[in-house]
C-alpha positions as CSV (number, residue, x, y, z in Angstrom):
1,X,5.2,71.7,181.8
2,X,6.5,74.9,180.1
3,X,8.8,75.5,183.1
4,X,10.1,71.9,182.9
5,X,10.8,72.3,179.1
6,X,12.6,75.6,179.8
7,X,14.7,73.9,182.5
8,X,15.7,71.1,180.1
9,X,16.6,73.6,177.4
10,X,18.7,75.5,180.0
11,X,20.5,72.3,181.1
12,X,21.2,71.3,177.5
13,X,22.5,74.7,176.7
14,X,24.8,74.6,179.8
15,X,26.1,71.1,178.8
16,X,26.7,72.3,175.2
17,X,28.6,75.3,176.5
18,X,30.7,73.1,178.7
19,X,31.4,70.6,175.9
20,X,32.3,73.4,173.5
21,X,34.6,74.9,176.1
22,X,36.4,71.6,176.5
23,X,36.8,71.1,172.8
24,X,37.8,74.6,171.9
25,X,41.5,75.6,172.0
26,X,42.7,77.8,174.9
27,X,42.5,81.5,174.2
28,X,46.3,81.7,174.8
29,X,47.1,78.8,172.4
30,X,49.3,79.6,169.5
31,X,48.8,76.3,167.7
32,X,48.5,77.0,164.0
33,X,45.9,75.5,161.7
34,X,46.8,72.1,160.2
35,X,48.8,72.5,157.0
36,X,49.6,76.2,157.7
37,X,52.9,77.4,156.3
38,X,55.5,78.8,158.8
39,X,58.5,80.7,157.4
40,X,61.7,80.6,159.3
41,X,64.6,82.8,158.1
42,X,68.1,81.6,158.3
43,X,70.8,84.3,158.2
44,X,74.3,82.9,158.5
45,X,77.6,84.8,158.1
46,X,78.3,83.7,154.5
47,X,77.3,81.2,151.9
48,X,81.0,80.7,151.1
49,X,81.8,79.1,154.5
50,X,81.0,75.4,154.5
51,X,80.1,75.3,158.2
52,X,77.0,77.4,157.4
53,X,76.1,75.1,154.5
54,X,76.1,72.3,157.1
55,X,73.8,74.5,159.2
56,X,71.5,75.0,156.2
57,X,71.3,71.3,155.7
58,X,70.3,70.8,159.3
59,X,67.7,73.5,159.1
60,X,66.1,71.9,156.1
61,X,66.0,68.5,157.8
62,X,64.4,70.0,160.9
63,X,61.8,71.8,158.7
64,X,60.8,68.5,157.1
65,X,60.9,66.3,160.2
66,X,59.4,68.7,162.7
67,X,56.9,70.2,160.2
68,X,55.5,66.7,159.8
69,X,55.3,66.2,163.6
70,X,53.5,69.5,164.1
71,X,51.3,69.1,161.1
72,X,52.5,72.3,159.4
73,X,54.5,73.2,156.4
74,X,57.9,74.8,157.4
75,X,59.8,76.8,154.9
76,X,63.4,77.8,155.4
77,X,64.2,81.2,153.8
78,X,68.0,81.2,153.4
79,X,68.9,84.9,153.4
80,X,72.7,84.6,153.9
81,X,75.0,87.0,152.0
82,X,77.5,85.3,149.6
83,X,80.4,86.7,151.7
84,X,80.5,88.3,155.2
85,X,78.6,91.6,155.3
86,X,76.9,92.6,158.5
87,X,74.9,95.3,156.9
88,X,73.4,92.9,154.4
89,X,72.6,90.6,157.3
90,X,70.7,93.5,159.0
91,X,68.8,94.2,155.8
92,X,67.9,90.5,155.4
93,X,66.6,90.3,159.0
94,X,64.3,93.3,158.6
95,X,63.1,92.1,155.2
96,X,62.3,88.7,156.6
97,X,60.3,90.2,159.5
98,X,58.4,92.6,157.3
99,X,57.7,89.7,154.9
100,X,56.0,87.8,157.7
101,X,58.6,85.3,158.8
102,X,57.5,83.8,162.1
103,X,61.0,83.0,163.2
104,X,64.6,84.1,162.4
105,X,67.9,82.5,163.3
106,X,71.1,84.6,162.8
107,X,74.8,84.1,163.2
108,X,76.1,87.7,163.7
109,X,79.1,89.0,161.7
110,X,79.0,92.2,163.8
111,X,76.7,92.3,166.8
112,X,76.5,96.1,166.9
113,X,75.4,96.3,163.2
114,X,72.6,93.6,163.4
115,X,71.3,94.4,166.9
116,X,68.9,97.2,165.7
117,X,67.5,94.9,163.0
118,X,67.0,92.1,165.5
119,X,65.2,94.4,167.8
120,X,63.0,95.7,165.0
121,X,62.1,92.1,163.9
122,X,61.1,91.3,167.5
123,X,58.9,94.4,167.6
124,X,57.3,93.2,164.3
125,X,56.4,89.9,166.0
126,X,59.1,87.5,164.9
127,X,60.8,85.1,167.3
128,X,64.5,85.8,166.8
129,X,67.5,83.7,168.1
130,X,71.2,83.7,167.5
131,X,73.5,80.7,166.7
132,X,77.3,80.4,166.4
133,X,77.8,84.2,167.0
134,X,75.6,86.1,169.5
135,X,74.2,89.6,169.9
136,X,73.7,89.5,173.6
137,X,72.5,93.1,173.9
138,X,69.7,92.6,171.5
139,X,66.2,91.5,172.1
140,X,66.9,88.0,170.7
141,X,65.3,85.1,172.5
142,X,68.4,83.0,173.1
143,X,71.7,81.8,171.7
144,X,72.7,78.3,170.7
145,X,76.3,77.2,170.1
146,X,79.8,77.1,171.4
147,X,81.1,78.7,174.6
148,X,83.7,80.8,172.8
149,X,85.9,81.7,175.7
150,X,86.1,78.0,176.7
151,X,86.7,77.1,173.0
152,X,89.8,79.3,172.8
153,X,91.2,77.9,176.1
154,X,90.7,74.3,175.0
155,X,92.5,74.9,171.7
156,X,95.4,76.5,173.4
157,X,95.6,73.9,176.2
158,X,95.7,71.1,173.5
159,X,98.3,73.0,171.5
160,X,100.5,73.4,174.6
161,X,100.4,69.7,175.3
162,X,101.3,68.8,171.7
163,X,104.2,71.3,171.7
164,X,105.7,70.0,174.9
165,X,104.6,73.3,176.7
166,X,107.2,75.4,174.9
167,X,107.6,77.4,171.7
168,X,106.2,80.3,169.7
169,X,102.6,80.2,168.4
170,X,100.3,82.3,166.2
171,X,96.5,82.5,166.2
172,X,94.4,82.3,163.0
173,X,91.4,84.5,163.9
174,X,89.0,85.1,161.0
175,X,86.8,88.2,161.0
176,X,88.1,90.8,163.4
177,X,84.6,92.2,164.2
178,X,82.9,88.9,164.9
179,X,82.1,88.7,168.6
180,X,82.4,85.0,168.9
181,X,85.9,85.0,167.4
182,X,87.0,87.9,169.6
183,X,86.1,85.7,172.6
184,X,88.0,82.7,171.2
185,X,91.1,84.8,170.7
186,X,90.8,86.0,174.3
187,X,90.4,82.4,175.5
188,X,93.7,81.5,173.7
189,X,95.4,84.5,175.3
190,X,94.1,83.7,178.8
191,X,95.2,80.0,178.6
192,X,98.6,81.0,177.2
193,X,99.3,83.0,180.4
194,X,99.6,79.7,182.3
195,X,102.3,78.3,179.9
196,X,105.4,80.3,180.9
197,X,107.7,78.7,178.3
198,X,105.3,79.6,175.4
199,X,104.9,82.9,173.7
200,X,102.5,84.5,171.2
201,X,104.4,85.9,168.2
202,X,104.4,89.8,168.3
203,X,101.4,90.8,166.2
204,X,100.7,87.1,166.0
205,X,96.9,87.3,165.7
206,X,96.1,87.0,162.0
207,X,92.7,88.2,160.8
208,X,91.3,87.5,157.3
209,X,88.1,87.1,155.3
210,X,86.6,83.7,156.2
211,X,87.1,81.9,152.9
212,X,89.4,78.9,152.4
213,X,91.6,80.6,149.9
214,X,92.2,83.9,151.8
215,X,92.6,82.1,155.1
216,X,95.2,79.7,153.6
217,X,97.0,82.7,152.1
218,X,97.1,84.4,155.5
219,X,98.6,81.3,157.2
220,X,101.2,80.6,154.6
221,X,102.3,84.2,154.3
222,X,102.6,84.5,158.0
223,X,104.6,81.2,158.3
224,X,106.9,82.3,155.4
225,X,107.5,85.7,157.0
226,X,107.9,84.3,160.5
227,X,109.5,80.9,160.3
228,X,109.9,81.0,164.1
229,X,106.2,80.1,164.4
230,X,106.1,76.5,165.8
231,X,102.4,76.1,166.3
232,X,99.0,77.5,165.2
233,X,95.9,77.9,167.3
234,X,93.2,78.0,164.6
235,X,90.0,79.2,166.2
236,X,88.3,78.4,163.0
237,X,89.2,75.8,160.4
238,X,88.8,78.0,157.4
239,X,92.0,77.0,155.4
240,X,91.3,73.3,156.0
241,X,88.4,73.4,153.5
242,X,91.0,73.9,150.7
243,X,93.3,71.1,149.4
244,X,97.0,71.3,150.1
245,X,96.5,74.5,152.1
246,X,99.3,74.0,154.6
247,X,102.7,74.4,152.9
248,X,104.9,72.5,155.4
249,X,105.8,68.9,156.1
250,X,103.2,67.1,158.2
251,X,103.9,67.5,161.9
252,X,106.7,70.0,161.5
253,X,104.4,72.8,162.6
254,X,101.8,71.8,165.2
255,X,98.2,72.7,164.5
256,X,95.0,72.5,166.6
257,X,91.9,73.8,164.9
258,X,88.2,74.3,165.5
259,X,85.6,72.5,163.3
260,X,85.7,69.0,161.9
261,X,83.8,68.9,158.6
262,X,84.5,66.1,156.1
263,X,87.0,68.2,154.0
264,X,88.9,69.1,157.2
265,X,89.4,65.5,158.3
266,X,91.9,65.0,155.5
267,X,94.4,67.1,157.4
268,X,94.1,64.7,160.4
269,X,94.8,61.8,158.1
270,X,97.8,63.5,156.6
271,X,99.3,64.5,159.9
272,X,99.2,68.3,159.2
273,X,96.7,68.8,162.0
274,X,96.9,67.1,165.4
275,X,93.4,67.7,166.8
276,X,90.2,69.1,165.6
277,X,87.5,70.4,167.9
278,X,84.1,69.9,166.3
279,X,81.3,72.3,166.7
280,X,77.7,71.3,166.1
281,X,77.5,73.0,162.7
282,X,74.6,70.8,161.4
283,X,72.9,71.4,164.7
284,X,73.1,75.1,164.4
285,X,70.4,74.8,161.8
286,X,68.5,71.9,163.2
287,X,68.4,73.0,166.8
288,X,67.5,76.6,165.8
289,X,64.5,75.5,163.8
290,X,63.5,73.2,166.7
291,X,63.8,76.1,169.3
292,X,61.9,78.5,167.1
293,X,59.0,76.2,166.3
294,X,58.6,75.4,170.0
295,X,58.2,79.2,170.6
296,X,56.0,79.8,167.5
297,X,53.7,76.8,167.9
298,X,53.7,76.1,171.6
299,X,54.6,79.5,173.0
300,X,57.5,78.1,175.0
301,X,60.8,79.9,175.3
302,X,64.0,78.0,176.2
303,X,64.7,77.6,179.9
304,X,68.2,79.1,179.4
305,X,69.1,82.2,177.4
306,X,72.4,80.6,176.4
307,X,72.3,77.0,175.2
308,X,75.8,75.8,175.1
309,X,76.7,72.8,172.9
310,X,80.0,71.2,174.0
311,X,82.9,70.7,171.5
312,X,83.8,67.2,170.4
313,X,87.5,66.2,170.2
314,X,88.4,64.6,166.9
315,X,91.7,62.9,166.2
316,X,93.0,60.4,163.7
317,X,91.8,57.7,166.0
318,X,88.1,58.6,165.8
319,X,88.1,60.6,162.5
320,X,86.3,57.8,160.5
321,X,83.7,57.4,163.2
322,X,83.1,61.2,163.1
323,X,82.9,61.0,159.3
324,X,80.0,58.5,159.6
325,X,78.0,61.2,161.4
326,X,78.5,63.5,158.5
327,X,77.5,60.8,156.0
328,X,74.2,60.4,158.0
329,X,73.6,64.2,158.5
330,X,74.3,65.0,154.8
331,X,72.8,61.7,153.6
332,X,75.8,60.7,151.4
């Protein structure tokens, strides 16, 4: 009888062990406790650039929606400098990592400056990714955004068609040290080689701080100094966030620009700009949070190191339809 009882106890113990083993989480699971707070740092180029305000809105929406889905509290720690400053970005990245941020998304003003900070953050245990502007030599997990070389080529090809494949152009180029913008300028130059009757103005690449006022000043000063400019390839739509920024009659100077935020659509309606190529500015934030949470909570890295979001062509014909997307995204 004693042996039988011991056998039953052993069987019950084995069953309990098996049951506990099935109910317990896997040892390699990274699922957080229900209600746990996860901090994700968002370090864009500048608070003064509206495209990054759109990204911040997307990040906050993702935090609310995906946090509820995962059963966790997601906090977005917006550590973007007021104006472009790669050193301040680097300091923010390291501060976020040392402060316990589980994930960090950064748009690099200068890849060389922020790469050591990204690497340090990864060593401290944070999942780090880039959006909009990459640091490909860093230990970042992935990049989400535009294929910048293709972007420049598309803008130039569109401008050539609008200008009848002839004339003199200039490039509005933003921050000279930003790796994404350098590639866009190269894309414009590469495409221009195939249009033999078109030329780039000598010293016709105009760099400037990425604010509406300073970019508008750069455009108008260049146009006034060089009236032979017949078209602008704007690889960023910085001046189009300001009202009455383009000081010429609609259509007299041809313009193709990147970005299609609500303020910029007015230039399509007025005829000052022929075509806008929209980037997924809202998605920079939303998708970054989604990718980081998948890594933090599920332990899954993206299948691709570079996740390219295609540009959307926006003209007067579909501007109102595009505006409805922004109304939804920004809940106006």
